[in-house]
ROKEFI-110996 format. One record per atom (N, C-alpha, C, O): atom name; x, y, z; residue number from 1; chain. Coordinates in nm, 3 decimals, padded with zeros to 5 digits. Layout:
BEGIN
  vexro        X        Y        Z  drense  domar
     CA        X        Y        Z     NUM      A
...
END
This chain:
BEGIN
  vexro        X        Y        Z  drense  domar
      N   00.326   02.608   04.376       1      A
     CA   00.401   02.560   04.261       1      A
      C   00.328   02.599   04.133       1      A
      O   00.207   02.583   04.123       1      A
      N   00.402   02.648   04.035       2      A
     CA   00.343   02.690   03.909       2      A
      C   00.327   02.572   03.816       2      A
      O   00.399   02.472   03.826       2      A
      N   00.232   02.583   03.726       3      A
     CA   00.209   02.480   03.626       3      A
      C   00.319   02.488   03.520       3      A
      O   00.352   02.596   03.471       3      A
      N   00.375   02.374   03.486       4      A
     CA   00.481   02.369   03.386       4      A
      C   00.421   02.375   03.247       4      A
      O   00.325   02.305   03.217       4      A
      N   00.478   02.459   03.163       5      A
     CA   00.437   02.469   03.024       5      A
      C   00.562   02.451   02.937       5      A
      O   00.656   02.530   02.946       5      A
      N   00.562   02.350   02.854       6      A
     CA   00.679   02.319   02.771       6      A
      C   00.700   02.425   02.665       6      A
      O   00.604   02.478   02.609       6      A
      N   00.825   02.456   02.638       7      A
     CA   00.861   02.548   02.531       7      A
      C   00.913   02.465   02.412       7      A
      O   00.970   02.358   02.432       7      A
      N   00.894   02.514   02.291       8      A
     CA   00.936   02.434   02.174       8      A
      C   01.084   02.395   02.174       8      A
      O   01.118   02.286   02.128       8      A
      N   01.172   02.481   02.224       9      A
     CA   01.315   02.449   02.223       9      A
      C   01.354   02.351   02.334       9      A
      O   01.466   02.299   02.333       9      A
      N   01.265   02.323   02.429      10      A
     CA   01.294   02.230   02.538      10      A
      C   01.254   02.087   02.505      10      A
      O   01.290   01.995   02.579      10      A
      N   01.183   02.067   02.398      11      A
     CA   01.127   01.936   02.363      11      A
      C   01.235   01.849   02.298      11      A
      O   01.301   01.892   02.204      11      A
      N   01.251   01.728   02.349      12      A
     CA   01.339   01.630   02.286      12      A
      C   01.252   01.529   02.212      12      A
      O   01.168   01.462   02.273      12      A
      N   01.273   01.518   02.082      13      A
     CA   01.190   01.429   02.002      13      A
      C   01.264   01.299   01.971      13      A
      O   01.382   01.301   01.936      13      A
      N   01.194   01.188   01.985      14      A
     CA   01.245   01.055   01.957      14      A
      C   01.188   01.007   01.824      14      A
      O   01.093   01.065   01.771      14      A
      N   01.244   00.901   01.771      15      A
     CA   01.193   00.833   01.653      15      A
      C   01.150   00.693   01.696      15      A
      O   01.225   00.623   01.764      15      A
      N   01.030   00.653   01.656      16      A
     CA   00.978   00.521   01.689      16      A
      C   00.942   00.447   01.562      16      A
      O   00.898   00.507   01.464      16      A
      N   00.962   00.316   01.564      17      A
     CA   00.929   00.228   01.453      17      A
      C   00.814   00.138   01.495      17      A
      O   00.823   00.070   01.597      17      A
      N   00.707   00.137   01.415      18      A
     CA   00.589   00.057   01.445      18      A
      C   00.563  -00.038   01.329      18      A
      O   00.561   00.004   01.214      18      A
      N   00.545  -00.166   01.360      19      A
     CA   00.510  -00.265   01.259      19      A
      C   00.358  -00.282   01.260      19      A
      O   00.302  -00.331   01.358      19      A
      N   00.292  -00.242   01.151      20      A
     CA   00.146  -00.246   01.146      20      A
      C   00.093  -00.382   01.104      20      A
      O  -00.028  -00.402   01.103      20      A
      N   00.179  -00.476   01.070      21      A
     CA   00.135  -00.607   01.025      21      A
      C   00.055  -00.679   01.132      21      A
      O   00.104  -00.704   01.242      21      A
      N  -00.070  -00.713   01.099      22      A
     CA  -00.156  -00.786   01.191      22      A
      C  -00.224  -00.701   01.297      22      A
      O  -00.302  -00.754   01.376      22      A
      N  -00.199  -00.570   01.300      23      A
     CA  -00.262  -00.481   01.399      23      A
      C  -00.398  -00.435   01.347      23      A
      O  -00.418  -00.423   01.226      23      A
      N  -00.490  -00.410   01.439      24      A
     CA  -00.621  -00.357   01.403      24      A
      C  -00.608  -00.207   01.375      24      A
      O  -00.543  -00.135   01.450      24      A
      N  -00.670  -00.161   01.267      25      A
     CA  -00.652  -00.025   01.218      25      A
      C  -00.683   00.082   01.322      25      A
      O  -00.598   00.168   01.347      25      A
      N  -00.799   00.080   01.381      26      A
     CA  -00.839   00.186   01.474      26      A
      C  -00.755   00.190   01.599      26      A
      O  -00.717   00.297   01.645      26      A
      N  -00.726   00.074   01.655      27      A
     CA  -00.645   00.069   01.777      27      A
      C  -00.501   00.114   01.750      27      A
      O  -00.439   00.180   01.833      27      A
      N  -00.450   00.079   01.634      28      A
     CA  -00.317   00.122   01.594      28      A
      C  -00.314   00.274   01.576      28      A
      O  -00.221   00.340   01.622      28      A
      N  -00.416   00.328   01.509      29      A
     CA  -00.419   00.472   01.479      29      A
      C  -00.429   00.556   01.606      29      A
      O  -00.368   00.663   01.613      29      A
      N  -00.505   00.511   01.706      30      A
     CA  -00.516   00.589   01.830      30      A
      C  -00.384   00.595   01.903      30      A
      O  -00.347   00.699   01.958      30      A
      N  -00.312   00.485   01.904      31      A
     CA  -00.183   00.484   01.975      31      A
      C  -00.079   00.566   01.901      31      A
      O   00.005   00.631   01.964      31      A
      N  -00.082   00.564   01.768      32      A
     CA   00.010   00.646   01.689      32      A
      C  -00.022   00.795   01.709      32      A
      O   00.069   00.876   01.726      32      A
      N  -00.150   00.831   01.709      33      A
     CA  -00.190   00.970   01.727      33      A
      C  -00.149   01.022   01.865      33      A
      O  -00.111   01.138   01.879      33      A
      N  -00.156   00.936   01.966      34      A
     CA  -00.113   00.975   02.101      34      A
      C   00.035   01.009   02.103      34      A
      O   00.075   01.106   02.167      34      A
      N   00.116   00.930   02.035      35      A
     CA   00.261   00.954   02.031      35      A
      C   00.292   01.080   01.950      35      A
      O   00.379   01.158   01.988      35      A
      N   00.222   01.100   01.838      36      A
     CA   00.245   01.218   01.755      36      A
      C   00.212   01.346   01.830      36      A
      O   00.281   01.447   01.814      36      A
      N   00.107   01.344   01.911      37      A
     CA   00.069   01.462   01.990      37      A
      C   00.159   01.482   02.110      37      A
      O   00.174   01.595   02.157      37      A
      N   00.219   01.376   02.161      38      A
     CA   00.303   01.386   02.279      38      A
      C   00.228   01.364   02.408      38      A
      O   00.279   01.397   02.515      38      A
      N   00.107   01.310   02.401      39      A
     CA   00.025   01.290   02.520      39      A
      C   00.080   01.180   02.610      39      A
      O   00.035   01.165   02.723      39      A
      N   00.175   01.103   02.562      40      A
     CA   00.237   00.999   02.643      40      A
      C   00.352   01.053   02.728      40      A
      O   00.411   00.979   02.806      40      A
      N   00.383   01.181   02.715      41      A
     CA   00.494   01.242   02.789      41      A
      C   00.439   01.322   02.907      41      A
      O   00.331   01.380   02.897      41      A
      N   00.512   01.327   03.017      42      A
     CA   00.466   01.406   03.132      42      A
      C   00.468   01.555   03.105      42      A
      O   00.395   01.630   03.171      42      A
      N   00.550   01.602   03.011      43      A
     CA   00.557   01.746   02.983      43      A
      C   00.462   01.788   02.871      43      A
      O   00.485   01.891   02.808      43      A
      N   00.358   01.711   02.844      44      A
     CA   00.261   01.742   02.738      44      A
      C   00.200   01.880   02.761      44      A
      O   00.155   01.912   02.870      44      A
      N   00.201   01.960   02.657      45      A
     CA   00.140   02.092   02.658      45      A
      C   00.053   02.100   02.533      45      A
      O   00.103   02.080   02.422      45      A
      N  -00.078   02.130   02.548      46      A
     CA  -00.169   02.121   02.433      46      A
      C  -00.135   02.212   02.315      46      A
      O  -00.162   02.175   02.201      46      A
      N  -00.076   02.329   02.341      47      A
     CA  -00.052   02.425   02.232      47      A
      C   00.089   02.417   02.175      47      A
      O   00.127   02.501   02.093      47      A
      N   00.168   02.316   02.218      48      A
     CA   00.306   02.300   02.170      48      A
      C   00.319   02.162   02.107      48      A
      O   00.264   02.064   02.157      48      A
      N   00.393   02.154   01.997      49      A
     CA   00.418   02.026   01.933      49      A
      C   00.527   01.953   02.009      49      A
      O   00.646   01.972   01.981      49      A
      N   00.488   01.870   02.105      50      A
     CA   00.587   01.799   02.186      50      A
      C   00.585   01.649   02.157      50      A
      O   00.632   01.570   02.239      50      A
      N   00.531   01.609   02.043      51      A
     CA   00.524   01.468   02.007      51      A
      C   00.652   01.418   01.943      51      A
      O   00.747   01.493   01.921      51      A
      N   00.651   01.288   01.914      52      A
     CA   00.767   01.222   01.856      52      A
      C   00.737   01.181   01.712      52      A
      O   00.623   01.184   01.667      52      A
      N   00.842   01.143   01.640      53      A
     CA   00.829   01.093   01.503      53      A
      C   00.791   00.946   01.507      53      A
      O   00.838   00.871   01.593      53      A
      N   00.705   00.904   01.416      54      A
     CA   00.662   00.764   01.408      54      A
      C   00.680   00.715   01.265      54      A
      O   00.629   00.776   01.171      54      A
      N   00.752   00.604   01.250      55      A
     CA   00.770   00.539   01.121      55      A
      C   00.689   00.410   01.125      55      A
      O   00.712   00.324   01.210      55      A
      N   00.594   00.396   01.034      56      A
     CA   00.508   00.278   01.029      56      A
      C   00.546   00.196   00.906      56      A
      O   00.551   00.248   00.795      56      A
      N   00.573   00.066   00.928      57      A
     CA   00.603  -00.024   00.817      57      A
      C   00.493  -00.129   00.806      57      A
      O   00.415  -00.147   00.899      57      A
      N   00.488  -00.197   00.694      58      A
     CA   00.388  -00.301   00.665      58      A
      C   00.246  -00.247   00.672      58      A
      O   00.158  -00.312   00.728      58      A
      N   00.223  -00.129   00.617      59      A
     CA   00.090  -00.069   00.619      59      A
      C  -00.010  -00.151   00.540      59      A
      O  -00.130  -00.146   00.568      59      A
      N   00.036  -00.226   00.442      60      A
     CA  -00.055  -00.306   00.360      60      A
      C  -00.112  -00.425   00.437      60      A
      O  -00.211  -00.484   00.393      60      A
      N  -00.052  -00.461   00.551      61      A
     CA  -00.095  -00.578   00.626      61      A
      C  -00.182  -00.544   00.747      61      A
      O  -00.206  -00.630   00.831      61      A
      N  -00.228  -00.420   00.756      62      A
     CA  -00.311  -00.380   00.869      62      A
      C  -00.448  -00.449   00.858      62      A
      O  -00.501  -00.466   00.748      62      A
      N  -00.504  -00.488   00.973      63      A
     CA  -00.631  -00.561   00.976      63      A
      C  -00.748  -00.467   01.001      63      A
      O  -00.732  -00.359   01.058      63      A
      N  -00.864  -00.508   00.956      64      A
     CA  -00.990  -00.445   00.995      64      A
      C  -01.085  -00.557   01.034      64      A
      O  -01.073  -00.670   00.986      64      A
      N  -01.178  -00.526   01.121      65      A
     CA  -01.270  -00.628   01.170      65      A
      C  -01.403  -00.621   01.096      65      A
      O  -01.435  -00.521   01.031      65      A
      N  -01.479  -00.727   01.106      66      A
     CA  -01.611  -00.731   01.045      66      A
      C  -01.605  -00.724   00.893      66      A
      O  -01.515  -00.779   00.831      66      A
      N  -01.704  -00.656   00.835      67      A
     CA  -01.714  -00.643   00.689      67      A
      C  -01.657  -00.511   00.638      67      A
      O  -01.691  -00.466   00.529      67      A
      N  -01.570  -00.449   00.718      68      A
     CA  -01.520  -00.317   00.680      68      A
      C  -01.441  -00.318   00.550      68      A
      O  -01.434  -00.216   00.481      68      A
      N  -01.381  -00.430   00.515      69      A
     CA  -01.302  -00.437   00.392      69      A
      C  -01.386  -00.397   00.270      69      A
      O  -01.335  -00.333   00.178      69      A
      N  -01.512  -00.433   00.269      70      A
     CA  -01.600  -00.396   00.157      70      A
      C  -01.696  -00.283   00.193      70      A
      O  -01.733  -00.205   00.105      70      A
      N  -01.736  -00.272   00.320      71      A
     CA  -01.839  -00.175   00.359      71      A
      C  -01.784  -00.035   00.389      71      A
      O  -01.855   00.063   00.367      71      A
      N  -01.661  -00.025   00.438      72      A
     CA  -01.605   00.106   00.472      72      A
      C  -01.576   00.183   00.344      72      A
      O  -01.511   00.132   00.253      72      A
      N  -01.625   00.306   00.339      73      A
     CA  -01.614   00.386   00.218      73      A
      C  -01.541   00.517   00.250      73      A
      O  -01.574   00.585   00.347      73      A
      N  -01.443   00.550   00.169      74      A
     CA  -01.372   00.677   00.179      74      A
      C  -01.429   00.770   00.073      74      A
      O  -01.438   00.733  -00.044      74      A
      N  -01.467   00.892   00.114      75      A
     CA  -01.530   00.987   00.023      75      A
      C  -01.443   01.112   00.009      75      A
      O  -01.376   01.154   00.103      75      A
      N  -01.445   01.168  -00.111      76      A
     CA  -01.375   01.294  -00.135      76      A
      C  -01.447   01.370  -00.246      76      A
      O  -01.523   01.312  -00.323      76      A
      N  -01.421   01.499  -00.251      77      A
     CA  -01.482   01.583  -00.354      77      A
      C  -01.376   01.674  -00.413      77      A
      O  -01.297   01.734  -00.340      77      A
      N  -01.376   01.685  -00.544      78      A
     CA  -01.273   01.763  -00.612      78      A
      C  -01.302   01.912  -00.604      78      A
      O  -01.211   01.993  -00.626      78      A
      N  -01.424   01.950  -00.573      79      A
     CA  -01.461   02.091  -00.572      79      A
      C  -01.532   02.133  -00.699      79      A
      O  -01.589   02.242  -00.706      79      A
      N  -01.530   02.046  -00.799      80      A
     CA  -01.599   02.075  -00.925      80      A
      C  -01.737   02.008  -00.923      80      A
      O  -01.760   01.915  -00.846      80      A
      N  -01.829   02.055  -01.009      81      A
     CA  -01.959   01.988  -01.017      81      A
      C  -01.943   01.840  -01.052      81      A
      O  -01.864   01.805  -01.139      81      A
      N  -02.016   01.757  -00.986      82      A
     CA  -02.012   01.611  -01.003      82      A
      C  -01.875   01.554  -00.969      82      A
      O  -01.836   01.450  -01.023      82      A
      N  -01.801   01.621  -00.883      83      A
     CA  -01.666   01.577  -00.849      83      A
      C  -01.661   01.488  -00.727      83      A
      O  -01.555   01.472  -00.666      83      A
      N  -01.774   01.429  -00.689      84      A
     CA  -01.780   01.343  -00.570      84      A
      C  -01.733   01.203  -00.606      84      A
      O  -01.779   01.144  -00.703      84      A
      N  -01.639   01.149  -00.525      85      A
     CA  -01.586   01.016  -00.552      85      A
      C  -01.591   00.933  -00.426      85      A
      O  -01.568   00.984  -00.316      85      A
      N  -01.620   00.806  -00.441      86      A
     CA  -01.622   00.711  -00.331      86      A
      C  -01.530   00.595  -00.365      86      A
      O  -01.514   00.557  -00.481      86      A
      N  -01.469   00.539  -00.260      87      A
     CA  -01.379   00.426  -00.279      87      A
      C  -01.385   00.338  -00.155      87      A
      O  -01.379   00.388  -00.043      87      A
      N  -01.399   00.208  -00.176      88      A
     CA  -01.404   00.116  -00.062      88      A
      C  -01.263   00.095  -00.007      88      A
      O  -01.164   00.123  -00.073      88      A
      N  -01.257   00.044   00.115      89      A
     CA  -01.129   00.015   00.179      89      A
      C  -01.050  -00.086   00.097      89      A
      O  -00.928  -00.077   00.086      89      A
      N  -01.121  -00.182   00.039      90      A
     CA  -01.055  -00.286  -00.042      90      A
      C  -00.982  -00.224  -00.161      90      A
      O  -00.868  -00.258  -00.189      90      A
      N  -01.049  -00.132  -00.232      91      A
     CA  -00.988  -00.069  -00.348      91      A
      C  -00.875   00.026  -00.308      91      A
      O  -00.774   00.035  -00.376      91      A
      N  -00.893   00.098  -00.197      92      A
     CA  -00.788   00.188  -00.150      92      A
      C  -00.665   00.109  -00.108      92      A
      O  -00.553   00.154  -00.130      92      A
      N  -00.684  -00.009  -00.048      93      A
     CA  -00.572  -00.093  -00.008      93      A
      C  -00.492  -00.139  -00.131      93      A
      O  -00.369  -00.147  -00.125      93      A
      N  -00.561  -00.169  -00.241      94      A
     CA  -00.492  -00.210  -00.363      94      A
      C  -00.420  -00.093  -00.430      94      A
      O  -00.308  -00.108  -00.479      94      A
      N  -00.486   00.024  -00.430      95      A
     CA  -00.432   00.140  -00.500      95      A
      C  -00.323   00.211  -00.421      95      A
      O  -00.218   00.244  -00.476      95      A
      N  -00.348   00.235  -00.293      96      A
     CA  -00.254   00.312  -00.211      96      A
      C  -00.269   00.273  -00.064      96      A
      O  -00.338   00.343   00.010      96      A
      N  -00.206   00.164  -00.019      97      A
     CA  -00.225   00.113   00.117      97      A
      C  -00.177   00.208   00.226      97      A
      O  -00.223   00.198   00.340      97      A
      N  -00.086   00.297   00.195      98      A
     CA  -00.036   00.392   00.293      98      A
      C  -00.146   00.488   00.338      98      A
      O  -00.148   00.532   00.453      98      A
      N  -00.238   00.521   00.248      99      A
     CA  -00.343   00.619   00.277      99      A
      C  -00.440   00.571   00.384      99      A
      O  -00.502   00.653   00.451      99      A
      N  -00.453   00.440   00.402     100      A
     CA  -00.546   00.387   00.503     100      A
      C  -00.502   00.432   00.641     100      A
      O  -00.584   00.484   00.718     100      A
      N  -00.376   00.414   00.674     101      A
     CA  -00.326   00.454   00.806     101      A
      C  -00.316   00.606   00.816     101      A
      O  -00.349   00.662   00.920     101      A
      N  -00.273   00.671   00.710     102      A
     CA  -00.262   00.817   00.713     102      A
      C  -00.397   00.883   00.741     102      A
      O  -00.404   00.976   00.821     102      A
      N  -00.502   00.836   00.676     103      A
     CA  -00.634   00.896   00.695     103      A
      C  -00.690   00.867   00.833     103      A
      O  -00.757   00.952   00.892     103      A
      N  -00.664   00.747   00.885     104      A
     CA  -00.712   00.712   01.018     104      A
      C  -00.644   00.798   01.125     104      A
      O  -00.710   00.846   01.217     104      A
      N  -00.513   00.816   01.113     105      A
     CA  -00.439   00.896   01.212     105      A
      C  -00.473   01.044   01.198     105      A
      O  -00.489   01.113   01.299     105      A
      N  -00.483   01.093   01.076     106      A
     CA  -00.512   01.236   01.054     106      A
      C  -00.645   01.275   01.117     106      A
      O  -00.659   01.386   01.168     106      A
      N  -00.742   01.186   01.113     107      A
     CA  -00.871   01.216   01.172     107      A
      C  -00.867   01.225   01.324     107      A
      O  -00.959   01.280   01.385     107      A
      N  -00.762   01.171   01.385     108      A
     CA  -00.750   01.172   01.531     108      A
      C  -00.661   01.285   01.582     108      A
      O  -00.646   01.301   01.704     108      A
      N  -00.603   01.362   01.494     109      A
     CA  -00.521   01.477   01.533     109      A
      C  -00.605   01.603   01.525     109      A
      O  -00.708   01.604   01.457     109      A
      N  -00.564   01.711   01.592     110      A
     CA  -00.639   01.836   01.582     110      A
      C  -00.642   01.887   01.439     110      A
      O  -00.545   01.874   01.365     110      A
      N  -00.754   01.945   01.400     111      A
     CA  -00.770   01.997   01.264     111      A
      C  -00.732   02.145   01.262     111      A
      O  -00.812   02.231   01.229     111      A
      N  -00.607   02.170   01.299     112      A
     CA  -00.552   02.306   01.306     112      A
      C  -00.413   02.304   01.245     112      A
      O  -00.367   02.201   01.194     112      A
      N  -00.346   02.419   01.250     113      A
     CA  -00.208   02.425   01.200     113      A
      C  -00.117   02.337   01.284     113      A
      O  -00.022   02.277   01.232     113      A
      N  -00.143   02.329   01.413     114      A
     CA  -00.064   02.243   01.500     114      A
      C  -00.081   02.097   01.461     114      A
      O   00.015   02.021   01.460     114      A
      N  -00.205   02.057   01.430     115      A
     CA  -00.231   01.921   01.385     115      A
      C  -00.161   01.890   01.254     115      A
      O  -00.112   01.778   01.235     115      A
      N  -00.156   01.987   01.164     116      A
     CA  -00.085   01.969   01.038     116      A
      C   00.064   01.948   01.063     116      A
      O   00.128   01.864   00.998     116      A
      N   00.120   02.024   01.157     117      A
     CA   00.262   02.011   01.190     117      A
      C   00.290   01.875   01.253     117      A
      O   00.393   01.814   01.224     117      A
      N   00.200   01.828   01.339     118      A
     CA   00.218   01.698   01.403     118      A
      C   00.205   01.585   01.301     118      A
      O   00.275   01.484   01.311     118      A
      N   00.118   01.601   01.204     119      A
     CA   00.096   01.497   01.102     119      A
      C   00.219   01.478   01.014     119      A
      O   00.240   01.368   00.963     119      A
      N   00.300   01.582   00.996     120      A
     CA   00.419   01.568   00.912     120      A
      C   00.523   01.477   00.976     120      A
      O   00.617   01.435   00.909     120      A
      N   00.508   01.445   01.104     121      A
     CA   00.603   01.357   01.172     121      A
      C   00.566   01.210   01.158     121      A
      O   00.633   01.124   01.214     121      A
      N   00.460   01.181   01.083     122      A
     CA   00.420   01.043   01.057     122      A
      C   00.476   01.001   00.921     122      A
      O   00.453   01.068   00.820     122      A
      N   00.549   00.890   00.920     123      A
     CA   00.607   00.836   00.798     123      A
      C   00.554   00.694   00.782     123      A
      O   00.582   00.608   00.865     123      A
      N   00.478   00.668   00.675     124      A
     CA   00.414   00.538   00.656     124      A
      C   00.467   00.475   00.528     124      A
      O   00.478   00.541   00.425     124      A
      N   00.499   00.344   00.537     125      A
     CA   00.551   00.270   00.422     125      A
      C   00.476   00.139   00.409     125      A
      O   00.447   00.072   00.508     125      A
      N   00.445   00.102   00.286     126      A
     CA   00.366  -00.018   00.260     126      A
      C   00.443  -00.145   00.291     126      A
      O   00.386  -00.241   00.343     126      A
      N   00.570  -00.148   00.260     127      A
     CA   00.650  -00.269   00.279     127      A
      C   00.729  -00.268   00.408     127      A
      O   00.700  -00.193   00.501     127      A
      N   00.830  -00.354   00.411     128      A
     CA   00.911  -00.373   00.531     128      A
      C   01.031  -00.278   00.535     128      A
      O   01.099  -00.270   00.637     128      A
      N   01.058  -00.206   00.426     129      A
     CA   01.174  -00.118   00.416     129      A
      C   01.135   00.027   00.447     129      A
      O   01.024   00.070   00.418     129      A
      N   01.231   00.101   00.507     130      A
     CA   01.211   00.244   00.527     130      A
      C   01.346   00.314   00.522     130      A
      O   01.448   00.252   00.556     130      A
      N   01.351   00.442   00.480     131      A
     CA   01.478   00.512   00.464     131      A
      C   01.524   00.589   00.588     131      A
      O   01.606   00.680   00.576     131      A
      N   01.473   00.554   00.707     132      A
     CA   01.503   00.632   00.827     132      A
      C   01.597   00.559   00.924     132      A
      O   01.587   00.577   01.045     132      A
      N   01.686   00.478   00.871     133      A
     CA   01.781   00.406   00.957     133      A
      C   01.878   00.502   01.026     133      A
      O   01.925   00.474   01.136     133      A
      N   01.909   00.614   00.962     134      A
     CA   02.004   00.709   01.020     134      A
      C   01.951   00.772   01.148     134      A
      O   02.029   00.814   01.233     134      A
      N   01.818   00.778   01.164     135      A
     CA   01.759   00.836   01.284     135      A
      C   01.755   00.735   01.400     135      A
      O   01.719   00.772   01.512     135      A
      N   01.790   00.612   01.374     136      A
     CA   01.792   00.505   01.473     136      A
      C   01.660   00.495   01.550     136      A
      O   01.658   00.513   01.672     136      A
      N   01.549   00.467   01.478     137      A
     CA   01.420   00.459   01.547     137      A
      C   01.415   00.340   01.643     137      A
      O   01.467   00.233   01.615     137      A
      N   01.350   00.363   01.756     138      A
     CA   01.333   00.256   01.855     138      A
      C   01.211   00.174   01.820     138      A
      O   01.107   00.229   01.783     138      A
      N   01.224   00.043   01.830     139      A
     CA   01.111  -00.047   01.804     139      A
      C   01.006  -00.024   01.913     139      A
      O   01.037  -00.028   02.032     139      A
      N   00.883   00.001   01.872     140      A
     CA   00.776   00.030   01.967     140      A
      C   00.674  -00.082   01.961     140      A
      O   00.612  -00.105   01.858     140      A
      N   00.657  -00.151   02.072     141      A
     CA   00.556  -00.257   02.082     141      A
      C   00.427  -00.194   02.130     141      A
      O   00.419  -00.149   02.244     141      A
      N   00.327  -00.191   02.045     142      A
     CA   00.198  -00.134   02.082     142      A
      C   00.109  -00.241   02.141     142      A
      O   00.122  -00.360   02.110     142      A
      N   00.018  -00.198   02.226     143      A
     CA  -00.077  -00.291   02.286     143      A
      C  -00.172  -00.342   02.178     143      A
      O  -00.222  -00.265   02.097     143      A
      N  -00.195  -00.473   02.178     144      A
     CA  -00.291  -00.530   02.085     144      A
      C  -00.418  -00.561   02.159     144      A
      O  -00.419  -00.566   02.282     144      A
      N  -00.525  -00.582   02.088     145      A
     CA  -00.654  -00.610   02.152     145      A
      C  -00.651  -00.744   02.223     145      A
      O  -00.722  -00.761   02.322     145      A
      N  -00.570  -00.839   02.176     146      A
     CA  -00.561  -00.969   02.244     146      A
      C  -00.482  -00.958   02.373     146      A
      O  -00.507  -01.032   02.467     146      A
      N  -00.385  -00.864   02.378     147      A
     CA  -00.307  -00.848   02.499     147      A
      C  -00.392  -00.788   02.612     147      A
      O  -00.370  -00.819   02.729     147      A
      N  -00.487  -00.703   02.576     148      A
     CA  -00.575  -00.643   02.678     148      A
      C  -00.673  -00.744   02.733     148      A
      O  -00.712  -00.736   02.850     148      A
      N  -00.713  -00.840   02.649     149      A
     CA  -00.814  -00.938   02.691     149      A
      C  -00.757  -01.040   02.788     149      A
      O  -00.832  -01.097   02.867     149      A
      N  -00.627  -01.065   02.784     150      A
     CA  -00.567  -01.167   02.869     150      A
      C  -00.543  -01.121   03.009     150      A
      O  -00.493  -01.198   03.091     150      A
END
């Protein structure tokens, strides 16, 4: 029997809706990255974008554990001399709460053109509203850390 390799035109993509309210950031991001890559499907092929679309709502209510709210630092550089900037998670949450989930998920995807293509299927919104009702996203219940402990 030959190994099955998915072709781009054979892939059926679904839309999923995830409520990030009360979820732990890292655990949420790993599960979202798995769906974006398509690793939850039996026809997963590493070099083909066989993942699904994910719509995340309530990004501003995502949890972090410990002292990460003040200690976790996001760094970037403009490319110019003295263009190095740092920002704590607390300040990023106030300024742009969507970026917290986007940056966590982006770091878990491949850093290639395929990863860039998969990242475009992530739609994150700070509040409870989203404009993707026409796609009829399915509500996705993700595993929480308390559910694993029980």
